[in-house]
Each structure stands twice: as C-alpha cells, then as structure tokens.
VEXDREN-2710 file (C-alpha; in Angstrom, 1 decimal):
% VEXDREN-2710
k/r/px/py/pz
1/UNK/14.8/-1.2/23.2
2/UNK/16.2/-4.1/23.1
3/UNK/16.3/-5.8/19.6
4/UNK/12.9/-7.7/18.6
5/UNK/13.4/-11.2/18.4
6/UNK/12.9/-11.9/13.9
7/UNK/15.0/-14.9/13.2
8/UNK/17.5/-12.8/11.6
9/UNK/20.6/-10.2/13.0
10/UNK/21.2/-7.2/13.1
11/UNK/17.6/-6.0/12.8
12/UNK/17.1/-2.7/13.7
13/UNK/13.1/-1.3/14.0
14/UNK/12.4/2.6/13.2
15/UNK/9.1/3.5/14.1
16/UNK/7.6/6.8/12.2
17/UNK/4.6/9.0/13.3
18/UNK/2.1/10.1/10.9
19/UNK/4.0/13.4/10.1
20/UNK/7.2/11.6/9.5
21/UNK/9.0/12.0/12.8
22/UNK/11.0/9.7/13.5
23/UNK/11.7/7.6/17.3
24/UNK/14.9/9.5/18.5
25/UNK/16.5/6.5/20.1
26/UNK/15.4/3.6/17.6
27/UNK/17.1/6.2/14.8
28/UNK/20.4/7.1/16.7
29/UNK/20.6/3.4/17.3
30/UNK/20.7/2.4/13.5
31/UNK/22.8/5.2/13.1
32/UNK/25.2/4.6/15.6
33/UNK/25.4/0.1/15.0
34/UNK/25.0/-0.1/11.5
35/UNK/28.7/0.2/10.6
36/UNK/30.0/-1.0/13.6
37/UNK/28.6/-4.0/13.0
38/UNK/30.1/-4.6/9.4
39/UNK/26.8/-4.2/7.7
40/UNK/27.5/-3.8/3.8
41/UNK/23.8/-4.9/2.5
42/UNK/21.2/-3.4/4.4
43/UNK/17.3/-4.3/3.7
44/UNK/14.8/-1.8/4.8
45/UNK/11.3/-2.9/4.3
46/UNK/7.9/-1.0/4.9
47/UNK/4.5/-2.7/5.7
48/UNK/1.6/-1.5/3.8
49/UNK/-1.5/-2.4/5.8
50/UNK/-0.7/-3.5/9.6
51/UNK/-2.5/-2.7/12.9
52/UNK/-0.1/-3.5/15.4
53/UNK/3.6/-3.4/15.6
54/UNK/3.9/-6.9/16.3
55/UNK/2.1/-8.0/13.4
56/UNK/4.4/-6.0/11.4
57/UNK/7.8/-7.3/13.0
58/UNK/6.1/-11.2/12.6
59/UNK/5.9/-9.9/8.7
60/UNK/9.2/-9.1/8.6
61/UNK/10.3/-12.1/10.2
62/UNK/8.4/-14.2/7.6
63/UNK/9.5/-12.7/5.0
64/UNK/13.2/-12.4/5.8
65/UNK/13.3/-15.9/6.8
66/UNK/15.2/-17.4/4.3
67/UNK/17.8/-14.6/3.1
68/UNK/20.6/-15.6/5.2
69/UNK/20.8/-19.2/3.2
70/UNK/19.8/-17.4/0.1
71/UNK/22.7/-15.1/0.4
72/UNK/25.4/-16.7/2.7
73/UNK/28.2/-14.7/2.2
74/UNK/26.5/-11.3/2.2
75/UNK/26.9/-8.9/5.3
76/UNK/23.4/-7.9/5.8
77/UNK/21.4/-6.1/8.1
78/UNK/18.3/-5.7/8.3
79/UNK/15.3/-2.7/8.9
80/UNK/11.9/-2.8/10.1
81/UNK/9.9/0.7/9.2
82/UNK/6.7/1.0/11.9
83/UNK/4.0/3.5/10.6
84/UNK/0.4/3.9/11.6
85/UNK/-1.2/2.2/8.7
86/UNK/-4.5/0.1/9.5
87/UNK/-5.8/-3.2/7.7
88/UNK/-9.5/-4.0/8.3
89/UNK/-9.9/-7.5/10.4
90/UNK/-11.2/-9.0/7.3
91/UNK/-8.5/-8.8/5.5
92/UNK/-5.7/-11.3/6.8
93/UNK/-2.7/-12.2/5.0
94/UNK/-3.1/-15.7/3.4
95/UNK/-1.3/-18.4/5.4
96/UNK/-0.3/-16.1/8.0
97/UNK/-1.3/-17.0/11.5
98/UNK/-3.3/-13.7/13.2
99/UNK/-1.8/-12.1/16.8
100/UNK/-3.3/-13.0/19.5
101/UNK/-4.5/-10.2/20.1
102/UNK/-6.4/-10.1/17.0
103/UNK/-10.4/-10.0/16.8
104/UNK/-12.4/-12.8/16.1
105/UNK/-14.3/-13.3/12.7
106/UNK/-16.7/-11.0/11.9
107/UNK/-20.4/-12.2/12.2
108/UNK/-22.5/-13.1/9.5
109/UNK/-24.1/-10.1/9.2
110/UNK/-21.8/-7.3/7.8
111/UNK/-20.7/-4.5/10.2
112/UNK/-17.7/-3.1/11.3
113/UNK/-16.0/-5.4/13.5
114/UNK/-14.3/-4.7/16.4
115/UNK/-10.8/-5.4/15.9
116/UNK/-11.2/-2.7/12.7
117/UNK/-12.9/-0.2/14.9
118/UNK/-10.2/-0.6/17.1
119/UNK/-7.6/0.0/14.4
120/UNK/-9.5/3.4/13.4
121/UNK/-9.8/4.5/16.6
122/UNK/-5.8/4.2/16.6
123/UNK/-5.1/5.9/13.4
124/UNK/-7.7/8.3/14.1
125/UNK/-6.5/9.6/17.2
126/UNK/-9.6/11.9/18.5
127/UNK/-12.1/10.7/16.4
128/UNK/-13.8/8.2/18.5
129/UNK/-17.5/9.8/18.1
130/UNK/-17.0/9.7/14.3
131/UNK/-15.7/6.0/14.5
132/UNK/-18.8/5.5/17.1
133/UNK/-21.3/6.6/14.8
134/UNK/-20.1/4.6/11.9
135/UNK/-20.0/1.8/13.5
136/UNK/-23.7/2.2/14.6
137/UNK/-24.9/3.1/11.1
138/UNK/-23.2/0.2/9.6
139/UNK/-24.7/-2.2/12.4
140/UNK/-28.3/-1.2/12.0
141/UNK/-28.2/-0.2/8.3
142/UNK/-31.4/1.8/9.0
143/UNK/-33.3/2.6/5.6
144/UNK/-33.6/6.1/3.8
145/UNK/-31.5/8.7/2.1
146/UNK/-31.1/10.4/5.2
147/UNK/-28.9/7.7/7.3
148/UNK/-26.2/7.6/4.2
149/UNK/-26.0/11.4/4.3
150/UNK/-25.1/11.0/7.9
151/UNK/-23.0/8.4/7.6
152/UNK/-21.5/10.3/4.8
153/UNK/-20.7/12.9/6.6
154/UNK/-19.3/11.2/9.4
155/UNK/-16.7/9.6/7.1
156/UNK/-15.8/13.3/5.7
157/UNK/-15.0/14.3/9.5
158/UNK/-13.3/11.2/10.4
159/UNK/-10.2/11.5/7.7
160/UNK/-10.6/15.5/7.6
161/UNK/-6.9/17.1/7.9
162/UNK/-5.4/14.1/7.5
163/UNK/-2.3/14.3/6.6
164/UNK/-1.2/17.8/6.6
165/UNK/1.4/19.3/4.5
166/UNK/2.6/17.8/1.0
167/UNK/0.4/14.7/1.4
168/UNK/-2.9/17.2/2.2
169/UNK/-4.9/16.5/-0.8
170/UNK/-4.7/12.9/0.0
171/UNK/-1.8/11.3/-1.7
172/UNK/-2.7/12.0/-5.7
173/UNK/0.1/10.2/-7.7
174/UNK/-0.3/12.7/-10.4
175/UNK/-0.1/16.1/-10.8
176/UNK/-3.1/17.1/-12.8
177/UNK/-3.3/19.4/-15.9
178/UNK/-6.4/21.1/-14.7
179/UNK/-7.6/22.8/-11.8
180/UNK/-8.7/20.6/-9.0
181/UNK/-12.6/20.3/-8.0
182/UNK/-14.1/21.3/-4.9
183/UNK/-13.1/17.5/-3.3
184/UNK/-12.7/13.8/-4.0
185/UNK/-16.4/11.8/-4.9
186/UNK/-15.1/9.8/-2.9
187/UNK/-15.6/11.7/0.1
188/UNK/-18.1/14.5/-1.8
189/UNK/-20.2/12.7/-4.0
190/UNK/-23.6/11.5/-4.0
191/UNK/-22.9/8.9/-1.0
192/UNK/-26.1/6.6/-2.0
193/UNK/-24.8/6.6/-5.7
194/UNK/-21.0/6.2/-4.0
195/UNK/-22.2/3.4/-2.4
196/UNK/-24.0/2.1/-4.6
197/UNK/-21.6/1.5/-6.9
198/UNK/-18.9/-0.3/-4.7
199/UNK/-22.0/-2.6/-3.9
200/UNK/-21.7/-3.6/-7.6
201/UNK/-18.0/-3.7/-7.1
202/UNK/-18.0/-6.2/-4.7
203/UNK/-20.3/-8.2/-6.6
204/UNK/-18.3/-8.8/-9.8
205/UNK/-15.2/-9.3/-7.6
206/UNK/-17.0/-12.1/-5.5
207/UNK/-18.6/-13.7/-8.7
208/UNK/-14.8/-13.5/-10.7
209/UNK/-13.3/-15.2/-7.6
210/UNK/-15.8/-17.9/-7.2
211/UNK/-16.1/-18.6/-10.9
212/UNK/-16.4/-22.4/-11.7
213/UNK/-16.8/-22.9/-7.7
214/UNK/-19.6/-25.8/-7.2
215/UNK/-22.5/-24.5/-5.5
216/UNK/-21.6/-21.1/-5.1
217/UNK/-24.2/-18.8/-4.7
218/UNK/-23.6/-15.2/-4.2
219/UNK/-24.9/-13.3/-1.9
220/UNK/-26.4/-9.8/-3.5
221/UNK/-24.9/-7.0/-2.2
222/UNK/-26.7/-3.6/-0.8
223/UNK/-26.0/0.2/-0.1
224/UNK/-24.8/-0.9/2.9
225/UNK/-22.4/-3.6/2.0
226/UNK/-21.1/-0.6/-0.2
227/UNK/-20.9/1.9/2.3
228/UNK/-18.6/-0.9/4.4
229/UNK/-16.2/-0.8/1.6
230/UNK/-16.5/3.3/0.7
231/UNK/-14.9/3.4/4.5
232/UNK/-12.3/0.8/4.1
233/UNK/-11.5/3.0/0.7
234/UNK/-11.8/6.1/2.1
235/UNK/-9.4/4.8/5.0
236/UNK/-6.8/4.0/2.4
237/UNK/-7.1/6.9/0.5
238/UNK/-5.8/9.0/4.2
239/UNK/-2.8/5.5/4.6
240/UNK/-1.5/6.7/1.1
241/UNK/-1.5/10.4/1.3
242/UNK/0.5/9.6/5.5
243/UNK/2.5/6.7/4.0
244/UNK/4.2/9.4/1.0
245/UNK/4.6/12.1/4.3
246/UNK/6.6/9.4/6.1
247/UNK/8.4/8.3/3.4
248/UNK/9.6/12.0/2.1
249/UNK/9.6/13.7/5.7
250/UNK/10.6/10.8/7.7
251/UNK/12.8/8.2/5.9
252/UNK/14.4/9.8/3.0
253/UNK/16.3/12.4/5.2
254/UNK/17.2/9.7/7.7
255/UNK/18.7/8.0/5.0
256/UNK/20.9/10.7/4.1
257/UNK/22.0/10.7/7.7
258/UNK/22.6/7.0/7.7
259/UNK/25.0/7.9/4.4
260/UNK/26.8/10.2/6.4
261/UNK/27.6/8.0/9.2
262/UNK/27.8/4.8/7.5
263/UNK/29.1/5.6/3.5
264/UNK/29.6/2.2/2.7
265/UNK/26.7/0.6/3.5
266/UNK/24.3/-0.2/0.7
267/UNK/20.6/0.2/1.3
268/UNK/17.7/-2.0/-0.6
269/UNK/14.6/-0.3/-0.1
270/UNK/11.3/-2.6/0.0
271/UNK/8.0/-1.8/0.3
272/UNK/4.6/-3.7/0.6
273/UNK/1.2/-1.9/-0.9
274/UNK/1.4/2.0/0.5
275/UNK/4.7/0.7/1.8
276/UNK/5.8/0.6/-1.6
277/UNK/4.8/4.4/-1.7
278/UNK/6.1/5.3/0.6
279/UNK/9.7/3.7/0.5
280/UNK/9.3/5.5/-3.3
281/UNK/8.7/8.8/-1.8
282/UNK/11.9/8.7/0.8
283/UNK/13.8/8.8/-2.9
284/UNK/11.8/12.5/-2.7
285/UNK/13.5/13.1/0.5
286/UNK/17.0/12.0/0.0
287/UNK/19.4/14.6/0.0
288/UNK/21.0/15.5/-3.4
289/UNK/23.7/13.5/-4.0
290/UNK/23.4/10.4/-2.1
291/UNK/23.8/7.6/-3.7
292/UNK/23.2/4.8/-1.2
293/UNK/20.2/3.4/-2.7
294/UNK/21.0/0.3/-4.6
295/UNK/17.7/-1.0/-5.4
296/UNK/14.2/-0.8/-4.7
297/UNK/11.7/-3.3/-4.7
298/UNK/7.9/-2.9/-4.6
299/UNK/5.3/-5.7/-3.7
300/UNK/2.1/-5.0/-4.7
301/UNK/2.5/-1.3/-4.6
302/UNK/-0.8/0.5/-4.0
303/UNK/-0.1/3.4/-6.4
304/UNK/-1.0/4.7/-9.2
305/UNK/1.5/2.8/-12.2
306/UNK/2.3/6.4/-13.7
307/UNK/3.5/7.6/-10.6
308/UNK/7.2/7.6/-12.3
309/UNK/6.0/9.3/-15.5
310/UNK/6.6/12.4/-16.9
311/UNK/3.4/12.1/-18.9
312/UNK/0.4/10.6/-18.3
313/UNK/-1.2/9.2/-21.8
314/UNK/-4.4/10.0/-20.9
315/UNK/-3.8/13.5/-20.0
316/UNK/-0.2/15.1/-21.5
317/UNK/-1.0/18.0/-18.8
318/UNK/-0.1/15.6/-16.4
319/UNK/2.7/14.1/-14.9
320/UNK/3.8/11.4/-11.9
321/UNK/4.2/12.7/-8.7
322/UNK/7.5/11.1/-8.8
323/UNK/8.6/11.8/-12.0
324/UNK/12.4/10.7/-12.3
325/UNK/12.9/10.0/-8.8
326/UNK/13.2/6.6/-9.7
327/UNK/17.3/7.9/-11.5
328/UNK/18.0/8.5/-7.6
329/UNK/17.9/4.8/-7.3
330/UNK/21.6/3.4/-8.2
331/UNK/20.3/0.4/-9.6
332/UNK/17.0/-0.8/-10.6
333/UNK/13.7/-0.3/-9.1
334/UNK/11.1/-3.5/-9.7
335/UNK/8.0/-3.4/-9.2
336/UNK/6.5/-7.2/-8.5
337/UNK/2.5/-7.3/-10.1
338/UNK/0.2/-9.8/-9.9
339/UNK/-3.1/-10.4/-12.1
340/UNK/-4.8/-12.0/-8.4
341/UNK/-4.4/-8.6/-6.7
342/UNK/-8.2/-7.6/-6.7
343/UNK/-7.6/-5.0/-4.0
344/UNK/-5.7/-3.5/-6.7
345/UNK/-7.5/-4.8/-10.1
346/UNK/-10.7/-4.1/-9.2
347/UNK/-11.1/-1.7/-5.4
348/UNK/-8.6/0.4/-6.6
349/UNK/-9.2/1.8/-9.5
350/UNK/-12.8/2.7/-8.8
351/UNK/-11.3/4.5/-5.5
352/UNK/-8.9/6.5/-7.3
353/UNK/-11.2/7.6/-10.1
354/UNK/-13.5/8.8/-7.2
355/UNK/-10.6/9.9/-5.5
356/UNK/-9.0/12.1/-8.2
357/UNK/-11.7/12.9/-11.2
358/UNK/-15.1/14.5/-11.1
359/UNK/-15.6/12.5/-14.3
360/UNK/-17.5/9.5/-12.4
361/UNK/-19.4/6.8/-13.2
362/UNK/-22.2/7.8/-10.9
363/UNK/-25.6/7.4/-11.5
364/UNK/-25.0/4.5/-14.5
365/UNK/-27.7/2.2/-14.1
366/UNK/-26.6/-1.3/-12.9
367/UNK/-27.4/-3.0/-16.0
368/UNK/-24.5/-0.8/-17.6
369/UNK/-22.1/-1.0/-14.7
370/UNK/-18.8/-3.4/-15.7
371/UNK/-16.1/-2.9/-13.2
372/UNK/-14.2/-3.1/-16.4
373/UNK/-15.1/0.2/-17.7
374/UNK/-13.2/1.7/-14.1
375/UNK/-10.2/-0.6/-15.5
376/UNK/-8.9/2.0/-17.8
377/UNK/-4.9/3.2/-18.0
378/UNK/-5.4/6.3/-16.1
379/UNK/-6.6/4.6/-12.7
380/UNK/-4.2/1.3/-12.8
381/UNK/-2.1/0.7/-9.8
382/UNK/1.4/-0.6/-10.0
383/UNK/0.9/-4.0/-8.3
384/UNK/-1.5/-4.6/-10.7
385/UNK/0.1/-3.7/-14.2
386/UNK/3.6/-2.2/-13.1
387/UNK/5.0/0.8/-13.7
388/UNK/3.8/2.3/-16.8
389/UNK/4.7/5.3/-19.0
390/UNK/8.3/5.3/-18.5
391/UNK/10.8/4.9/-21.5
392/UNK/12.9/2.1/-21.3
393/UNK/10.6/0.0/-18.8
394/UNK/11.7/-3.9/-18.9
395/UNK/8.9/-6.5/-18.4
396/UNK/9.8/-9.9/-17.3
397/UNK/8.2/-13.3/-15.4
398/UNK/8.8/-14.5/-12.3
399/UNK/11.4/-17.2/-13.3
400/UNK/13.2/-15.3/-16.1
401/UNK/13.8/-12.2/-13.4
402/UNK/14.8/-15.1/-11.0
403/UNK/17.8/-16.1/-13.7
404/UNK/18.5/-12.4/-13.7
405/UNK/17.6/-8.5/-13.4
406/UNK/19.1/-5.4/-15.7
407/UNK/21.0/-3.6/-13.5
408/UNK/18.8/-0.4/-13.8
409/UNK/15.8/1.7/-14.6
410/UNK/12.5/0.1/-13.9
411/UNK/11.7/-3.4/-14.4
412/UNK/8.1/-5.0/-14.0
413/UNK/8.0/-8.3/-12.8
414/UNK/5.0/-10.7/-13.1
415/UNK/5.2/-12.6/-10.1
416/UNK/1.5/-13.9/-10.6
417/UNK/2.8/-17.7/-10.4
418/UNK/3.1/-17.0/-6.4
419/UNK/1.3/-14.1/-5.6
420/UNK/-2.3/-15.8/-6.2
421/UNK/-3.7/-16.6/-2.9
422/UNK/-6.9/-15.0/-1.1
423/UNK/-10.2/-14.4/-0.5
424/UNK/-12.8/-10.9/-2.1
425/UNK/-12.7/-7.9/-2.0
426/UNK/-8.7/-7.8/-1.5
427/UNK/-7.7/-11.2/-3.4
428/UNK/-3.3/-11.9/-3.4
429/UNK/-2.8/-8.4/-2.3
430/UNK/-1.2/-9.6/1.1
431/UNK/0.0/-12.7/-0.2
432/UNK/3.7/-11.8/-0.3
433/UNK/5.6/-14.2/1.9
434/UNK/7.2/-16.4/-0.8
435/UNK/11.0/-17.3/-1.2
436/UNK/10.6/-16.3/-4.4
437/UNK/9.9/-12.7/-3.6
438/UNK/12.9/-12.6/-1.1
439/UNK/15.1/-13.8/-4.5
440/UNK/13.9/-11.2/-6.2
441/UNK/14.9/-8.0/-3.4
442/UNK/18.4/-9.8/-3.5
443/UNK/18.2/-10.2/-7.2
444/UNK/18.1/-6.6/-7.5
445/UNK/20.8/-5.4/-4.9
446/UNK/22.8/-7.8/-6.5
447/UNK/23.2/-9.1/-3.2
448/UNK/25.1/-12.4/-2.8
END
C-alpha cells in the first residue's frame, strides 16, 4: 500500500478491525521498515471519533505538522492507527475542514442526518433495519410511550453483541465490588425517563455554552431530542468497549513484535478521546518485559479518571481496569484535560452512570434535576479532570508543562488555555489540533 501523503515522513498506517486484528501488509511494512529507516522515536497516534480513513489521516497530518520543526534533530517516525469508530456529523473538529465526502449540515428539524446514518451502517454492519427504524422514529417523532419503547428496542438491537471478548460489558473502566445488574440503564432502563434526563442535560449544556451571549434564546428540548442524544451515547458506549479490544488484542501485541524486530525504537503513544482508551489498553496487551513504550499522552481521554486507580474512593471494593499498567510506560503518563470539554464534563458522567450503576437519577422531577449532581467523582472522565486515585500524580498548567514534565508517573496537564472551542453538545472535546499539544507529546517522550 502506498504511503499516504500527510506532510511528515516516514509515516505508516495501521488498520485494525473491531476484533483487534491488524491489516497484515500494513503491519509487516512497519515491522520491516521502522529500524531500516533509522527511526529512533516513533509517534503512534490513535484517533477517537471518526467516520472515514481520510478524515483520520488529515487529522494526523494536521497534528504532526509542527513536530519536525519542534524536534529538528530527532530521528522521527509516525504511525496513524485506523480503527472502526464513528462520530456524528454534527460534531466537527473545530477549525478542521470537512472532508469532500462529508454530508451537508443537518436539517433545522433535529433527526438523524445522512452522514451519521451512513456512519452507523459502517460501524454496525448487518444492522441496516435497526438503523432505518431509528432514523424513521427520530424524523417522525411520533407521540406516545409505545414509539419510545420501539426506539429503545431498536437501540438495544443495534449495539447488542458489540464488542465481543473482554470488552463485552461495554468497556467498564472499574471492576465493581458488587455483581452487576441485568444490564445498563442506558440500554435497559425506562426509555422515557432516560430520554428525559438527556433532554434536560442538553438544555443545561446549551445554556452554559451560551451564558452571556446577547440575544440567545434557549430552545426547549423534548423527549426525541433526548432520544437522539441517547443514540449518540449508546453508540459511544459500544465504541468505548471496541477501543479497549483493539488496544489490548491488536496494538499491544503488535508493539511487542516491533520491540523484537526494532529494539532500538522508542515508542510514544498518543490517543484522542476513545483513542486514548485504545492506546492505554495497549499496555495490557504488551508482552511481559517489553519496555519500549517511553511515554503515553492522552488528549481528552474518554474513559474513567479512575481507570488506573488501585481503589475507587467511592467504592473501596472497586478498582480501575488498568490499575498498575501505567508502570509499563518507561516514562510519564500525561493526561491533558480541559474544563471546556462538555462531552466529558456533562454527557459522559450521565452516560457512564447509566451504563454502570443502578442508582441513577431516573424519575427525578424536572425541578430537582441538576446536571452538577451527575458530576460527582465516581463518574468523571480523564479528559475532564485528569487521572484520579493514583498516588504521586502531579498536576500542572499547560505553560508549566511546556517548561518541563516529570520523567515518570502520571501527570495531569490542564490544557484549557488552548482546548476551549466548540459548541454543544461536545464543547471543546475535539479541539486538539494545537502546536502546544504537539509540544506536550514531545516533552513527554523527551524527544528533542
């Protein structure tokens, strides 16, 4: 396969399917060429929300663009991980041009736009009937509980059985101290109440984003507005689990092979959103004794801030699913977080609580609903407030981090100074194309 033109070289792409199986020729090309091309430091980036290979490649090109000038003496190589994820078409990356194949803007009446519908068909093959049914309901918005119940049934069928293996629970980031219930409320709870909660959360997110904006008028959200957000979050619930599978079963073992064929190559893992979960789970898939991963940088990581914790403070019987695996990084684990990331500051805690706990806020009267109550520490995300529950974790502002990072252990870096643009419902979640973040990646790996 010809090397994609992204502006940096040498560049390789690694494509994985939903089970973590890599594209064989791409894998073999990297293993054969990395050492031969004299690479000393290999930057391995995994995207988060994405609909097509070309979009991921353009993202990598934009992010990597300043790197050669920032480290002119380094012998660098670049890898872009391609895995079957998706983003909804109403969540563009700030200041990032849409691809020529992108769908037009969604219609004024909310529904499932053509781009998002096609993305669902791609990442959930064999579920065309379910996608068509969901799209029809979101467009028609019929009255009555029966229609919402049908929406819930189709939603469960859409994500059922994805993924398989160790992530089959949807990618829980803590191991519970008690046996799980019959299923996550996000999928198995009262669908009317679930949609109502997300509708109210959308209203509060939009209100916060527009606070102080002259002439702004909040549009009230109904149950079907909440239903569209439930579809979004249920899809991401499946993608979150898939990211863990690809990292543990795919990327981790491949990095082990690279350590054998090119032992002098220093690997630096970078992941955005669920791609952060992917590269973190790659640590679980590393063969014992492999020490070639010299840094791990999470950009708005979309998984639990307790993932690396030995104990969850709110539940001492629970532990992070990656507890102790940060020790497989022969260098720092850098977690970039921003308070402007409403995808992780608002929607993620709500979805996570519904996906992993039977003590939800379902049924609260509207006047008692406060999204702040959902932002308790149990359900926080790494990209919102950083690594939690790990002794020795350092916390730095971005300016201080750019002057120097610790050489080992978890480091939280508040990047709100640059990761701050984007509208609801996701906020600044995808606002990651900044030279300052490229500098953080190089500083984490001590690449000069």
